[in-house]
C-alpha positions as CSV (number, residue, x, y, z in Angstrom):
1,X,116.8,86.1,134.3
2,X,118.7,86.7,131.1
3,X,116.9,83.8,129.5
4,X,113.6,85.3,130.6
5,X,114.5,88.7,129.1
6,X,115.6,87.0,125.8
7,X,112.3,85.2,125.6
8,X,110.2,88.3,126.2
9,X,112.0,90.1,123.3
10,X,111.1,87.5,120.7
11,X,108.7,89.3,118.3
12,X,105.3,87.9,117.4
13,X,105.4,86.6,113.8
14,X,102.1,87.3,112.1
15,X,101.2,84.8,109.4
16,X,101.9,86.6,106.1
17,X,99.2,84.4,104.5
18,X,96.5,86.3,106.5
19,X,96.0,89.6,104.8
20,X,95.2,92.4,107.2
21,X,93.8,95.7,105.7
22,X,96.2,98.6,105.6
23,X,95.5,101.2,108.3
24,X,93.6,103.3,108.5
25,X,91.0,102.1,109.0
26,X,91.7,101.1,112.6
27,X,90.6,97.6,113.5
28,X,88.6,97.6,116.8
29,X,87.2,94.5,118.3
30,X,84.4,94.9,120.8
31,X,83.5,92.3,123.5
32,X,79.9,91.4,124.2
33,X,79.7,93.7,127.2
34,X,80.5,96.7,124.9
35,X,77.8,95.6,122.4
36,X,75.3,95.3,125.3
37,X,76.1,98.9,126.3
38,X,75.7,100.1,122.7
39,X,72.5,98.2,122.3
40,X,71.0,99.9,125.4
41,X,72.0,103.3,124.0
42,X,70.5,102.5,120.6
43,X,67.1,101.2,121.9
44,X,66.6,104.0,124.4
45,X,67.1,101.9,127.5
46,X,67.3,103.9,130.7
47,X,70.9,102.7,131.3
48,X,72.0,103.5,127.8
49,X,72.1,107.3,127.8
50,X,75.6,107.4,129.1
51,X,76.7,105.3,126.1
52,X,74.9,107.4,123.5
53,X,77.9,109.5,122.6
54,X,80.1,106.5,122.2
55,X,77.6,104.9,119.8
56,X,77.5,108.1,117.7
57,X,81.3,108.2,117.6
58,X,81.6,104.6,116.5
59,X,78.9,105.0,113.8
60,X,80.6,108.1,112.5
61,X,84.0,106.4,112.5
62,X,82.6,103.5,110.4
63,X,80.8,105.8,108.0
64,X,84.0,107.9,107.5
65,X,86.1,104.8,106.9
66,X,88.3,105.5,109.9
67,X,87.6,102.3,111.7
68,X,86.2,98.8,111.3
69,X,84.4,97.0,114.1
70,X,84.4,93.3,113.2
71,X,82.6,90.6,115.1
72,X,83.6,86.9,115.3
73,X,82.3,83.4,115.8
74,X,82.5,84.1,119.5
75,X,80.1,87.0,119.1
76,X,77.5,84.7,117.5
77,X,77.9,82.1,120.2
78,X,77.6,84.6,123.0
79,X,74.5,86.3,121.6
80,X,72.9,82.9,121.0
81,X,73.1,82.1,124.7
82,X,71.0,85.1,125.7
83,X,67.5,83.9,126.5
84,X,65.4,86.9,125.7
85,X,64.6,87.4,122.0
86,X,64.2,91.2,122.5
87,X,67.7,91.4,123.9
88,X,69.1,89.4,121.0
89,X,67.2,91.5,118.5
90,X,68.5,94.7,120.1
91,X,72.1,93.4,119.9
92,X,71.6,92.4,116.3
93,X,70.4,95.9,115.4
94,X,73.3,97.7,116.9
95,X,75.9,95.2,115.6
96,X,74.5,95.7,112.1
97,X,74.7,99.5,112.6
98,X,78.3,99.5,113.9
99,X,80.0,96.5,112.3
100,X,78.0,96.1,109.1
101,X,78.6,92.4,109.7
102,X,82.3,92.7,109.0
103,X,83.8,89.6,110.6
104,X,87.2,88.1,111.7
105,X,87.7,84.8,110.0
106,X,87.3,81.8,112.3
107,X,89.7,80.8,115.0
108,X,90.4,77.4,113.4
109,X,91.4,79.1,110.1
110,X,93.7,81.6,111.9
111,X,95.2,78.7,113.9
112,X,96.0,76.8,110.6
113,X,97.8,79.8,109.2
114,X,99.7,80.4,112.4
115,X,100.9,76.8,112.5
116,X,101.9,77.1,108.8
117,X,103.9,80.3,109.5
118,X,105.6,78.6,112.5
119,X,106.6,75.6,110.4
120,X,107.9,77.8,107.6
121,X,110.1,79.6,110.1
122,X,111.4,76.4,111.7
123,X,111.8,74.0,108.8
124,X,111.5,76.1,105.7
125,X,108.7,76.9,103.3
126,X,106.3,74.1,102.4
127,X,106.2,72.6,98.9
128,X,102.5,73.1,99.0
129,X,102.0,76.5,100.5
130,X,98.7,77.4,102.2
131,X,96.4,79.7,100.2
132,X,96.5,83.4,101.3
133,X,93.2,84.8,102.5
134,X,91.8,88.0,104.1
135,X,91.8,88.2,107.8
136,X,88.6,90.2,107.6
137,X,85.6,89.4,105.5
138,X,81.8,89.6,105.7
139,X,79.0,87.4,107.0
140,X,78.3,84.6,109.3
141,X,79.7,81.9,106.9
142,X,83.2,83.4,106.9
143,X,83.1,83.9,110.7
144,X,82.8,80.1,110.9
145,X,85.5,79.4,108.3
146,X,83.2,78.7,105.3
147,X,84.5,80.4,102.2
148,X,82.0,81.8,99.6
149,X,78.4,82.8,99.7
150,X,75.3,81.0,98.6
151,X,75.6,78.7,95.6
152,X,73.2,76.9,93.2
153,X,73.5,73.2,92.6
154,X,71.7,70.9,90.3
155,X,70.2,67.5,91.2
156,X,73.6,65.8,90.5
157,X,75.4,68.1,93.0
158,X,77.1,70.2,90.3
159,X,77.7,73.9,91.0
160,X,75.7,75.7,88.4
161,X,75.7,79.2,90.0
162,X,77.3,80.9,87.0
163,X,74.8,79.5,84.5
164,X,71.9,80.2,86.8
165,X,73.0,83.8,87.2
166,X,73.4,84.3,83.5
167,X,70.0,82.8,82.8
168,X,68.1,84.5,85.6
169,X,64.9,86.0,84.1
170,X,65.5,89.5,85.7
171,X,69.2,89.5,84.8
172,X,72.5,88.9,86.6
173,X,72.3,92.1,88.7
174,X,68.9,91.1,90.1
175,X,70.3,87.6,90.8
176,X,73.2,89.2,92.8
177,X,70.8,91.4,94.7
178,X,68.6,88.4,95.5
179,X,71.5,86.4,96.9
180,X,73.0,89.3,98.8
181,X,69.6,89.9,100.5
182,X,69.2,86.2,101.3
183,X,72.7,86.2,103.0
184,X,71.9,89.4,104.9
185,X,68.6,87.8,106.2
186,X,70.6,84.7,107.2
187,X,73.0,86.8,109.3
188,X,70.2,88.7,110.9
189,X,68.4,85.4,111.7
190,X,71.4,83.7,113.2
191,X,72.2,86.7,115.5
192,X,68.6,87.4,116.7
193,X,67.6,83.7,116.7
194,X,63.9,82.7,116.6
195,X,61.1,84.9,117.9
196,X,58.9,83.3,120.6
197,X,56.3,82.3,118.0
198,X,59.1,80.8,115.7
199,X,60.6,79.0,118.7
200,X,57.3,77.4,119.6
201,X,56.9,76.3,116.0
202,X,60.4,74.8,115.9
203,X,59.8,72.9,119.2
204,X,56.6,71.5,117.7
205,X,58.8,70.2,114.9
206,X,61.1,68.5,117.3
207,X,63.8,71.1,117.9
208,X,65.5,71.0,121.3
209,X,67.1,74.4,121.1
210,X,70.7,75.4,120.7
211,X,73.9,75.0,122.6
212,X,73.3,74.1,126.3
213,X,76.4,76.0,127.4
214,X,78.7,73.0,127.3
215,X,81.3,74.7,125.3
216,X,81.3,77.8,127.5
217,X,81.4,75.7,130.6
218,X,84.3,73.7,129.3
219,X,86.3,76.8,128.5
220,X,85.5,78.3,131.9
221,X,86.7,75.1,133.6
222,X,90.0,75.3,131.6
223,X,90.6,78.9,132.7
224,X,89.9,78.0,136.3
225,X,92.4,75.1,136.1
226,X,95.0,77.4,134.7
227,X,94.5,80.0,137.4
228,X,94.8,77.2,140.0
229,X,98.2,76.2,138.5
230,X,99.5,79.7,138.8
231,X,98.3,80.0,142.4
232,X,100.0,76.7,143.3
233,X,103.3,77.8,141.8
234,X,103.8,81.6,141.7
235,X,107.1,81.3,139.8
236,X,105.1,81.0,136.6
237,X,104.0,84.6,137.1
238,X,107.6,85.8,137.4
239,X,109.0,85.8,133.8
240,X,107.5,82.6,132.4
241,X,103.8,83.4,132.1
242,X,104.2,83.8,128.3
243,X,105.6,80.3,128.1
244,X,102.7,78.9,130.1
245,X,100.1,80.7,128.1
246,X,101.7,79.7,124.7
247,X,101.9,76.1,125.7
248,X,98.3,76.1,126.8
249,X,97.3,77.7,123.5
250,X,99.0,74.9,121.6
251,X,97.5,72.2,123.8
252,X,93.9,73.4,123.8
253,X,93.4,75.6,120.7
254,X,95.8,74.2,118.1
255,X,96.0,70.5,119.0
256,X,93.1,69.6,116.8
257,X,94.7,71.3,113.8
258,X,98.1,69.8,114.5
259,X,96.4,66.3,114.5
260,X,94.6,67.1,111.3
261,X,95.2,66.6,107.7
262,X,97.2,69.7,107.0
263,X,100.3,68.1,108.5
């Protein structure tokens, strides 16, 4: 029992290389079921009236700078699995209203920083320290771990964004506005997905649609397997559940990073 108490008192060590904004604003992460409720309120659905006040409070909090409501790569995946375009569009509209497309950086990036922090703690700082980066950013690219926005490349593959911006006929500010709008339209398109007409056109071009649910089914299976282990041996629920969850996180979520080039 003493060992169990000692383990439970070990503090979580946040990776210092992941910069979290000072608070306020508060960081509030909403699951898909929350976004669905807010979307119903925003579009006037008969079941959404009871969530109208909550939506107004969230919008006001974001406008006043008191809270940030980021989405993540999981949000994009979960919305993409919804079959009805109208529902995806309604979700996109309320997500844009409340989050402004603020995003948490991708799970794989966070895992890399967490592993680096753990190794620094265990064996000392690396001679090639990992680059610091913001935990929160903006846009679909950062949600999936891609740094930077749209770029301009010449035929040889060279990045000529700076020169293209400087030589843009309408000026650098117009160039920036054009690129910002293009990225905004990309985010909206990724969240809402194709309309029925666009989907038909894509299928005629040979598209077979998006994810078939394999990733979600795999994760669900893993969770069911873990629940079965706990049911088979209830001792894990009495003082050692954190050990089991931590070990599983390393095995499933961090194993690919541990096997990768960073080590």
